[in-house]
C-alpha positions as CSV (number, residue, x, y, z in Angstrom):
1,X,83.4,18.0,-86.4
2,X,80.8,19.9,-84.6
3,X,79.1,22.9,-86.1
4,X,79.3,26.2,-84.3
5,X,76.0,27.4,-83.0
6,X,76.7,31.0,-83.8
7,X,78.2,32.9,-86.7
8,X,76.5,31.0,-89.6
9,X,73.1,32.0,-91.0
10,X,70.3,29.5,-90.7
11,X,68.7,27.8,-93.7
12,X,66.2,30.2,-95.3
13,X,62.5,29.2,-95.0
14,X,62.3,29.0,-98.8
15,X,65.0,26.8,-100.5
16,X,67.6,28.8,-102.3
17,X,70.5,28.2,-104.7
18,X,73.2,25.9,-103.3
19,X,76.7,26.6,-104.6
20,X,79.1,23.9,-103.4
21,X,82.7,25.2,-103.2
22,X,85.6,23.4,-104.7
23,X,83.7,21.5,-107.4
24,X,83.7,22.1,-111.2
25,X,81.0,20.0,-113.0
26,X,78.5,18.1,-111.0
27,X,76.5,15.3,-112.6
28,X,73.7,13.2,-111.0
29,X,72.0,14.0,-107.8
30,X,70.8,12.0,-104.8
31,X,69.5,12.8,-101.4
32,X,68.8,11.5,-97.9
33,X,67.3,13.4,-95.0
34,X,70.4,15.4,-94.3
35,X,72.5,15.8,-97.4
36,X,72.5,16.1,-101.2
37,X,75.0,13.9,-103.0
38,X,76.6,14.4,-106.5
39,X,79.7,13.6,-108.5
40,X,82.2,16.0,-109.8
41,X,82.9,14.4,-113.2
42,X,86.1,16.3,-113.8
43,X,87.8,15.6,-110.4
44,X,86.1,12.3,-109.6
45,X,84.8,13.6,-106.3
46,X,81.7,12.0,-104.7
47,X,80.5,14.9,-102.6
48,X,78.0,15.4,-99.8
49,X,76.4,18.9,-99.6
50,X,74.6,20.4,-96.7
51,X,71.6,22.3,-98.3
52,X,71.5,24.7,-95.4
53,X,75.1,25.8,-95.3
54,X,76.5,24.8,-98.7
55,X,79.2,22.9,-96.7
56,X,80.8,20.3,-99.1
57,X,82.6,17.1,-98.1
58,X,84.5,14.8,-100.4
59,X,83.4,11.2,-99.5
60,X,86.0,9.4,-101.5
61,X,89.3,11.2,-100.8
62,X,91.3,8.0,-100.8
63,X,89.8,6.7,-104.1
64,X,90.9,9.4,-106.4
65,X,94.2,7.9,-107.7
66,X,92.5,5.0,-109.6
67,X,90.2,7.6,-111.2
68,X,87.2,5.3,-110.7
69,X,84.8,8.1,-110.3
70,X,86.1,10.4,-113.1
71,X,83.5,10.8,-115.8
72,X,80.9,9.1,-113.6
73,X,77.3,10.3,-114.1
74,X,73.8,9.6,-113.1
75,X,74.2,9.2,-109.4
76,X,71.3,7.9,-107.4
77,X,70.7,6.5,-103.9
78,X,68.5,3.6,-102.9
79,X,68.5,2.7,-99.2
80,X,72.2,2.4,-98.4
81,X,73.5,1.9,-101.9
82,X,74.8,4.4,-104.4
83,X,74.2,3.7,-108.1
84,X,76.0,5.5,-110.9
85,X,77.2,5.0,-114.5
86,X,80.5,5.5,-116.3
87,X,80.7,5.2,-120.0
88,X,78.7,2.1,-120.9
89,X,78.6,0.5,-117.5
90,X,76.4,0.7,-114.4
91,X,77.9,0.3,-110.9
92,X,76.6,0.1,-107.4
93,X,78.4,0.5,-104.1
94,X,77.7,0.5,-100.3
95,X,77.6,4.1,-99.2
96,X,79.9,3.3,-96.3
97,X,82.7,1.3,-98.0
98,X,82.2,2.8,-101.5
99,X,83.6,-0.4,-103.0
100,X,82.1,-0.5,-106.5
101,X,80.5,-3.6,-108.2
102,X,79.6,-3.8,-111.9
103,X,75.9,-4.3,-112.3
104,X,75.3,-4.2,-116.1
105,X,76.6,-3.0,-119.4
106,X,75.0,-1.4,-122.5
107,X,76.4,-1.1,-126.0
108,X,76.3,2.7,-125.7
109,X,77.2,5.4,-123.1
110,X,74.8,5.7,-120.2
111,X,73.5,9.0,-118.8
112,X,71.3,8.2,-115.8
113,X,70.5,5.5,-113.3
114,X,67.7,5.2,-110.7
115,X,66.2,2.5,-108.5
116,X,62.7,1.8,-107.2
117,X,62.3,-1.3,-105.1
118,X,63.6,-4.1,-107.3
119,X,63.8,-2.3,-110.6
120,X,66.8,-0.4,-111.9
121,X,66.2,2.2,-114.6
122,X,69.1,3.1,-117.0
123,X,68.8,5.9,-119.6
124,X,70.8,5.8,-122.8
125,X,70.6,8.7,-125.3
126,X,72.1,6.8,-128.3
127,X,69.7,3.8,-127.9
128,X,66.8,6.3,-127.3
129,X,65.4,4.2,-124.5
130,X,65.2,3.9,-120.7
131,X,66.0,0.3,-119.9
132,X,64.6,-1.6,-117.0
133,X,66.5,-4.3,-115.1
134,X,65.8,-6.6,-112.1
135,X,67.9,-5.3,-109.2
136,X,68.5,-8.8,-107.8
137,X,69.5,-10.7,-110.9
138,X,70.5,-8.0,-113.4
139,X,68.1,-9.5,-116.0
140,X,66.4,-7.1,-118.5
141,X,62.8,-6.4,-117.7
142,X,62.0,-4.2,-120.8
143,X,62.4,-0.7,-122.0
144,X,60.4,2.4,-123.0
145,X,61.4,5.4,-125.2
146,X,63.2,8.4,-123.7
147,X,60.8,11.4,-123.6
148,X,63.4,13.8,-124.9
149,X,66.4,13.9,-127.2
150,X,69.3,14.7,-124.8
151,X,71.2,13.0,-122.1
152,X,68.7,12.1,-119.3
153,X,69.4,11.7,-115.6
154,X,66.8,9.9,-113.4
155,X,65.2,9.8,-110.0
156,X,62.3,8.0,-108.4
157,X,59.6,8.6,-105.8
158,X,56.1,7.5,-105.1
159,X,54.7,9.6,-108.0
160,X,56.8,7.9,-110.7
161,X,60.0,7.9,-112.6
162,X,61.4,11.4,-113.0
163,X,63.5,12.2,-116.0
164,X,65.7,15.3,-116.3
165,X,66.8,16.0,-119.9
166,X,69.8,18.2,-120.4
167,X,69.1,19.3,-124.0
168,X,65.4,19.7,-123.5
169,X,65.8,21.7,-120.2
170,X,62.8,19.7,-119.2
171,X,61.8,17.4,-116.3
172,X,59.2,14.7,-117.1
173,X,57.3,12.5,-114.6
174,X,56.7,9.0,-116.2
175,X,54.7,6.0,-115.2
176,X,57.4,3.7,-113.9
177,X,55.9,0.7,-115.7
178,X,54.7,2.0,-119.0
179,X,56.8,5.1,-119.5
180,X,53.8,7.2,-120.3
181,X,54.3,10.9,-119.6
182,X,52.2,12.2,-116.6
183,X,53.6,15.7,-116.7
184,X,56.5,17.8,-118.1
185,X,57.9,21.1,-116.9
186,X,60.7,23.4,-117.8
187,X,63.8,24.1,-115.7
188,X,64.6,27.7,-114.9
189,X,68.3,27.3,-115.9
190,X,70.0,25.6,-118.9
191,X,72.0,22.3,-118.8
192,X,70.4,20.4,-116.0
193,X,72.5,17.3,-115.1
194,X,70.7,15.7,-112.2
195,X,67.5,15.5,-110.1
196,X,66.7,14.4,-106.6
197,X,64.0,14.8,-103.9
198,X,65.2,16.0,-100.6
199,X,63.0,15.7,-97.5
200,X,64.6,16.8,-94.2
201,X,61.2,16.9,-92.4
202,X,58.8,14.0,-92.9
203,X,55.9,16.3,-92.1
204,X,56.8,18.6,-95.0
205,X,56.8,18.0,-98.7
206,X,60.0,16.9,-100.3
207,X,61.9,19.6,-102.3
208,X,62.8,18.8,-105.9
209,X,66.4,19.9,-106.5
210,X,68.1,20.1,-109.9
211,X,71.9,20.3,-110.4
212,X,73.3,22.3,-113.3
213,X,76.7,22.3,-115.0
214,X,78.0,24.3,-117.9
215,X,80.7,26.8,-119.0
216,X,79.9,30.5,-118.6
217,X,81.7,33.2,-120.6
218,X,83.4,36.0,-118.6
219,X,85.9,38.8,-119.1
220,X,89.3,37.9,-117.7
221,X,91.9,40.6,-116.8
222,X,95.2,39.3,-118.2
223,X,98.1,41.3,-116.7
224,X,100.5,39.8,-119.2
225,X,98.7,41.6,-122.1
226,X,99.2,45.3,-121.6
227,X,97.7,46.3,-124.9
228,X,94.5,44.4,-124.5
229,X,94.2,43.1,-121.0
230,X,90.5,42.2,-121.1
231,X,90.0,38.7,-122.7
232,X,86.8,36.7,-123.3
233,X,87.2,33.2,-121.9
234,X,85.1,30.5,-120.1
235,X,84.9,29.0,-116.7
236,X,83.1,26.0,-115.2
237,X,79.8,26.8,-113.3
238,X,77.9,24.3,-111.3
239,X,75.1,24.8,-108.7
240,X,72.0,23.2,-107.3
241,X,68.6,24.9,-107.4
242,X,65.0,24.0,-106.3
243,X,62.5,23.3,-109.0
244,X,59.0,24.5,-108.2
245,X,56.1,22.7,-109.9
246,X,52.4,23.7,-110.2
247,X,50.6,21.2,-112.4
248,X,47.1,21.8,-113.9
249,X,45.9,18.3,-114.8
250,X,42.7,19.6,-116.2
251,X,44.3,21.8,-118.9
252,X,47.4,19.6,-119.1
253,X,50.1,22.1,-118.4
254,X,52.6,22.8,-115.6
255,X,53.9,26.1,-114.4
256,X,57.4,26.1,-112.9
257,X,59.8,28.6,-111.3
258,X,58.8,32.2,-111.9
259,X,60.4,35.6,-111.2
260,X,59.1,39.0,-110.2
261,X,60.4,41.2,-113.0
262,X,60.4,44.9,-113.5
263,X,60.4,46.0,-117.1
264,X,60.8,49.6,-118.3
265,X,60.1,50.7,-121.8
266,X,61.0,54.2,-122.7
267,X,60.9,56.2,-126.0
268,X,63.6,58.9,-126.3
269,X,62.7,61.8,-128.6
270,X,65.6,62.2,-131.0
271,X,64.0,63.6,-134.3
272,X,66.0,63.0,-137.5
273,X,64.6,66.1,-139.1
274,X,62.8,69.3,-138.1
275,X,59.1,68.5,-137.9
276,X,56.2,69.9,-135.9
277,X,53.5,67.6,-134.9
278,X,50.2,68.7,-133.3
279,X,47.7,66.8,-131.2
280,X,49.9,63.7,-130.9
281,X,48.6,60.4,-129.6
282,X,51.2,57.8,-128.9
283,X,50.0,54.3,-128.0
284,X,52.1,51.6,-126.4
285,X,51.0,48.1,-125.7
286,X,51.5,46.9,-122.1
287,X,52.4,43.5,-120.8
288,X,49.5,41.0,-121.0
289,X,47.9,38.9,-118.4
290,X,48.1,35.2,-119.5
291,X,48.2,31.7,-118.0
292,X,51.9,32.2,-117.2
293,X,52.1,36.0,-116.7
294,X,50.5,38.4,-114.3
295,X,50.8,42.1,-114.2
296,X,51.0,43.5,-110.7
297,X,51.2,47.2,-111.5
298,X,52.1,49.7,-114.2
299,X,53.3,53.3,-113.8
300,X,54.3,56.0,-116.2
301,X,57.9,57.2,-116.9
302,X,58.5,60.8,-117.9
303,X,54.9,61.7,-119.0
304,X,51.5,60.7,-117.7
305,X,49.3,58.3,-119.7
306,X,45.8,56.9,-119.6
307,X,45.1,53.1,-120.0
308,X,42.7,51.9,-122.6
309,X,41.6,48.5,-123.5
310,X,42.0,47.3,-127.1
311,X,40.9,43.8,-128.2
312,X,41.1,42.7,-124.5
313,X,44.7,44.1,-124.1
314,X,45.9,47.1,-122.1
315,X,47.4,50.0,-123.9
316,X,49.2,53.1,-122.5
317,X,48.0,56.2,-124.3
318,X,50.2,59.3,-124.2
319,X,48.8,62.7,-125.4
320,X,51.0,65.7,-126.5
321,X,49.6,69.0,-127.6
322,X,52.6,69.5,-129.7
323,X,56.0,68.0,-130.5
324,X,58.3,70.8,-131.7
325,X,61.3,70.5,-134.1
326,X,64.2,68.6,-132.5
327,X,62.4,68.5,-129.2
328,X,63.9,66.0,-126.7
329,X,62.2,64.0,-124.0
330,X,61.6,60.6,-122.4
331,X,58.3,58.9,-121.9
332,X,57.2,55.3,-121.4
333,X,56.1,52.8,-118.8
334,X,57.4,50.6,-116.0
335,X,55.6,47.4,-115.2
336,X,56.0,44.9,-112.4
337,X,55.2,41.4,-113.7
338,X,55.2,37.8,-112.5
339,X,56.7,35.6,-115.2
340,X,56.6,31.8,-115.0
341,X,57.6,29.0,-117.3
342,X,54.8,26.9,-118.8
343,X,54.9,23.5,-120.5
344,X,52.0,21.5,-121.9
345,X,52.0,17.7,-121.8
346,X,49.6,16.9,-124.6
347,X,49.9,14.0,-127.0
348,X,48.4,13.6,-130.5
349,X,45.8,11.3,-129.0
350,X,44.5,14.4,-127.0
351,X,43.5,16.0,-130.3
352,X,39.9,15.5,-131.4
353,X,40.0,15.4,-135.2
354,X,36.2,16.1,-135.3
355,X,36.7,19.6,-133.7
356,X,36.8,22.5,-136.2
357,X,38.3,25.9,-136.0
358,X,35.8,28.5,-134.6
359,X,34.4,31.0,-137.0
360,X,35.9,34.0,-135.1
361,X,39.4,32.5,-135.6
362,X,39.2,31.9,-139.4
363,X,41.1,35.1,-140.1
364,X,44.2,33.4,-138.6
365,X,44.3,31.3,-141.8
366,X,44.7,34.1,-144.3
367,X,47.8,36.1,-145.5
368,X,47.5,39.4,-143.5
369,X,51.2,40.3,-143.2
370,X,53.1,39.7,-146.5
371,X,53.5,36.0,-145.8
372,X,53.9,35.1,-149.5
373,X,51.1,32.5,-149.2
374,X,50.3,32.9,-152.9
375,X,53.8,32.2,-154.0
376,X,54.5,28.8,-155.6
377,X,57.6,28.2,-153.6
378,X,55.8,28.7,-150.3
379,X,52.9,26.6,-151.3
380,X,55.2,23.8,-152.3
381,X,57.0,24.1,-149.0
382,X,53.7,23.9,-147.2
383,X,52.9,20.6,-148.9
384,X,56.4,19.2,-148.2
385,X,56.3,20.4,-144.6
386,X,53.0,18.7,-143.6
387,X,53.3,15.7,-145.9
388,X,50.3,13.4,-145.4
389,X,50.0,14.2,-141.7
390,X,46.4,15.0,-140.5
391,X,46.8,15.2,-136.7
392,X,47.1,18.9,-135.7
393,X,49.9,18.5,-133.2
394,X,52.0,16.2,-135.3
395,X,51.4,18.4,-138.3
396,X,52.6,21.5,-136.5
397,X,55.7,19.7,-135.2
398,X,56.5,18.4,-138.7
399,X,56.2,21.9,-140.2
400,X,58.4,23.3,-137.4
401,X,61.1,20.7,-138.1
402,X,60.8,21.2,-141.8
403,X,61.6,24.9,-141.3
404,X,64.4,24.1,-139.0
405,X,65.9,21.8,-141.7
406,X,65.9,24.7,-144.2
407,X,66.8,27.8,-142.1
408,X,69.8,28.7,-140.0
409,X,69.7,31.6,-137.6
410,X,71.1,34.9,-138.8
411,X,70.2,38.6,-138.5
412,X,69.7,40.7,-141.7
413,X,69.4,44.5,-141.9
414,X,65.7,44.1,-142.6
415,X,63.0,41.4,-142.1
416,X,62.4,39.8,-145.5
417,X,59.3,37.9,-146.6
418,X,59.1,34.1,-146.2
419,X,60.0,33.3,-149.8
420,X,63.2,35.4,-149.6
421,X,64.2,33.8,-146.3
422,X,63.5,30.3,-147.6
423,X,65.6,30.7,-150.7
424,X,68.4,32.4,-148.7
425,X,68.4,29.6,-146.1
426,X,68.9,32.0,-143.1
427,X,66.6,34.0,-141.0
428,X,66.0,36.0,-137.9
429,X,63.4,35.1,-135.3
430,X,60.9,37.3,-137.2
431,X,61.7,35.5,-140.5
432,X,61.3,32.1,-138.9
433,X,57.9,33.2,-137.6
434,X,56.9,34.5,-141.0
435,X,57.7,31.2,-142.7
436,X,56.1,29.1,-139.9
437,X,52.9,31.3,-140.1
438,X,52.7,30.9,-143.9
439,X,53.2,27.1,-143.9
440,X,50.9,26.5,-140.9
441,X,48.1,28.6,-142.3
442,X,48.3,27.0,-145.7
443,X,47.8,23.7,-143.9
444,X,44.7,24.9,-142.0
445,X,46.4,25.6,-138.6
446,X,45.5,29.0,-137.2
447,X,48.5,30.8,-135.7
448,X,49.6,34.2,-134.6
449,X,52.7,36.2,-133.7
450,X,53.5,36.8,-130.0
451,X,56.3,38.9,-128.5
452,X,58.1,41.2,-127.9
453,X,61.1,40.9,-125.6
454,X,63.1,38.4,-123.6
455,X,64.4,39.3,-120.2
456,X,68.1,38.4,-120.1
457,X,68.0,35.0,-118.3
458,X,70.3,35.8,-115.4
459,X,68.2,35.4,-112.3
460,X,71.3,35.4,-110.1
461,X,71.7,39.1,-111.0
462,X,69.0,40.5,-108.7
463,X,68.0,44.1,-108.7
464,X,70.6,44.9,-111.4
465,X,69.7,46.6,-114.7
466,X,69.6,44.1,-117.6
467,X,69.2,45.1,-121.2
468,X,68.2,42.7,-124.0
469,X,70.4,42.7,-127.1
470,X,67.4,42.3,-129.5
471,X,63.6,42.2,-129.5
472,X,62.1,38.8,-130.1
473,X,59.0,37.2,-131.5
474,X,57.6,33.7,-131.3
475,X,54.1,32.3,-132.1
476,X,51.0,30.5,-130.8
477,X,49.1,27.9,-132.8
478,X,45.5,26.8,-132.2
479,X,44.3,23.3,-131.8
480,X,40.5,23.0,-131.9
481,X,39.1,21.7,-128.6
482,X,42.3,22.6,-126.8
483,X,43.1,26.2,-127.5
484,X,46.2,28.3,-128.2
485,X,49.6,26.7,-127.6
486,X,53.0,28.5,-127.4
487,X,55.9,27.7,-129.7
488,X,59.3,29.3,-129.9
489,X,60.4,30.5,-133.4
490,X,64.0,29.4,-133.8
491,X,65.5,28.7,-130.3
492,X,65.1,24.9,-130.6
493,X,67.0,24.9,-134.0
494,X,70.3,23.9,-132.2
495,X,71.3,20.6,-133.9
496,X,72.0,20.5,-137.6
497,X,69.2,18.4,-139.3
498,X,68.0,17.3,-135.8
499,X,66.8,15.7,-133.8
500,X,65.4,18.9,-132.5
501,X,64.5,19.5,-128.8
502,X,60.8,20.1,-128.1
503,X,61.4,22.1,-124.9
504,X,59.7,25.2,-126.4
505,X,57.2,23.3,-128.5
506,X,54.0,23.8,-126.4
507,X,56.3,25.5,-123.9
508,X,57.7,28.9,-123.0
509,X,60.4,29.8,-120.5
510,X,59.9,32.3,-117.7
511,X,62.0,35.1,-119.4
512,X,59.5,35.6,-122.3
513,X,57.6,38.9,-121.8
514,X,54.3,38.7,-123.6
515,X,53.1,42.2,-124.6
516,X,50.0,43.3,-126.3
517,X,48.6,40.1,-127.9
518,X,46.9,40.7,-131.3
519,X,47.4,44.4,-131.3
520,X,50.2,46.7,-132.6
521,X,53.0,47.2,-130.1
522,X,53.2,50.9,-130.7
523,X,51.3,53.4,-132.9
524,X,51.5,57.2,-133.3
525,X,49.1,59.6,-135.0
526,X,49.1,63.4,-135.3
527,X,47.0,66.0,-137.1
528,X,49.7,66.9,-139.5
529,X,52.0,63.9,-139.7
530,X,54.0,64.0,-143.0
531,X,53.5,61.1,-145.4
532,X,55.9,58.2,-145.0
533,X,56.9,59.5,-141.5
534,X,57.4,56.8,-138.9
535,X,58.1,56.6,-135.2
536,X,61.6,55.6,-136.0
537,X,62.2,59.0,-137.5
538,X,61.2,60.6,-134.2
539,X,62.4,58.4,-131.4
540,X,64.6,55.5,-130.3
541,X,63.6,53.1,-127.5
542,X,65.3,51.9,-124.4
543,X,64.4,48.6,-122.7
544,X,65.5,47.6,-119.2
545,X,64.7,44.7,-116.9
546,X,65.3,44.1,-113.2
547,X,64.8,40.7,-111.7
548,X,63.6,41.2,-108.2
549,X,62.7,37.9,-106.7
550,X,62.0,34.2,-107.4
551,X,58.4,33.0,-107.2
552,X,56.9,29.6,-106.5
553,X,53.8,29.2,-108.8
554,X,52.1,26.9,-106.2
555,X,52.1,29.8,-103.7
556,X,50.8,32.5,-106.1
557,X,47.8,32.9,-108.4
558,X,48.3,33.7,-112.0
559,X,45.3,35.4,-113.7
560,X,43.8,33.4,-116.6
561,X,43.7,35.0,-120.0
């Protein structure tokens, strides 16, 4: 069938999201110079997708009755041969005939298959290994550990073996022979199920594409329920999206897909009681410039401010001659910020045990925020959490996992101290952070709280107002000779008693907005402020995000800290 020359838009200069029509849950991804290929595991479709038009063709329409491709995963393409897995078996087939041949079998289910020259790579979550086989004979050649804890799909190119972990939301590049990690990077969306490199033009760099598949919640209008027609339900969502990488080999981190985000923070004056305040100064921290975040511009909302620097951070300072009893008003700031994902690829061997904590950072080892570090229960937990570990990276990871073993996520009316949260067994992000800070500092690891909001992670909703349900905090820990490393508070605590993903251990996704590091987020003072009077008695805040555009970190420059 010929394609009309007119009436269809041309492929954009920058790759965009590909949304194949008529498919439900794609798994595995392969590419040649013209198409992307994937498997709909629910229908058993082997599909070819045109990246420029989203046009989708079922390649096996006459092989659906025997259900040979249903639940197939881990598609890859080597020369003219498709490779894939189903349950515990690996198959290959000629791309023209699609007649399948059994290649090998493992004791456990297989998630991914890839081929490079005469080596076949097979990933198996339950065994915990990526197995290597001779393509000609099927004989085992060895194995090396999976880099993550989830199901892993595979791809190969000249740079190495690429591993896409669904639970970790992370892509790793491994040495094809040793399995050593050469880099790791976060995906911009959750539940990645395949990876491939597409190169339509040999004179241009290949595009790394990731396929995603998951269920999304939505509100369904049920005409048969007149009393309550709106029902929460789920539907399948699957799409293909480019992954942009910008490695920094010297500092051993990789930036990936970013977004240009507009954040507005506004205080609404709604006094709870009649009070007159004179010569009011209201300070609000502004978004920070970091390795993964760059502030393009900031402007006031509702009332002018001046910008001051406090401990290297930018603060908006609002001045009011007087705030009268029950006075209303809105004031705040709007910032335009580039936000990228960051992931470090450090190993315990990268830690120099001879390096010591700089003197100016020693205050990050003390209890400066009701951390209960003098309590027997917290001191005992610190000993149990670290055990006999001496390596800084392994010790911090061990403490994190210890906290995950003992806390489950839950929101309380107030943020309690670490001892209370530990005894209770549940905690909010702030209570996770408090306990992590206490145990890490007692073990000689400097750490600090970072926050304060997450943009709702819906980059498909461009230019629409998005409001977070809660504020959020996480932390950074310091490794001498390396520097500050990010770590999420509770988000990786997703599997009861583990193994826990490490996607946000030394990593942070694009939607984390870093505001006012090491300084108070907001502070107010006035000449005649009553005792025990707080900002919460005077105002409530409003937070709004708008995602404006997607950014490739290789084509932009992020200011260093």
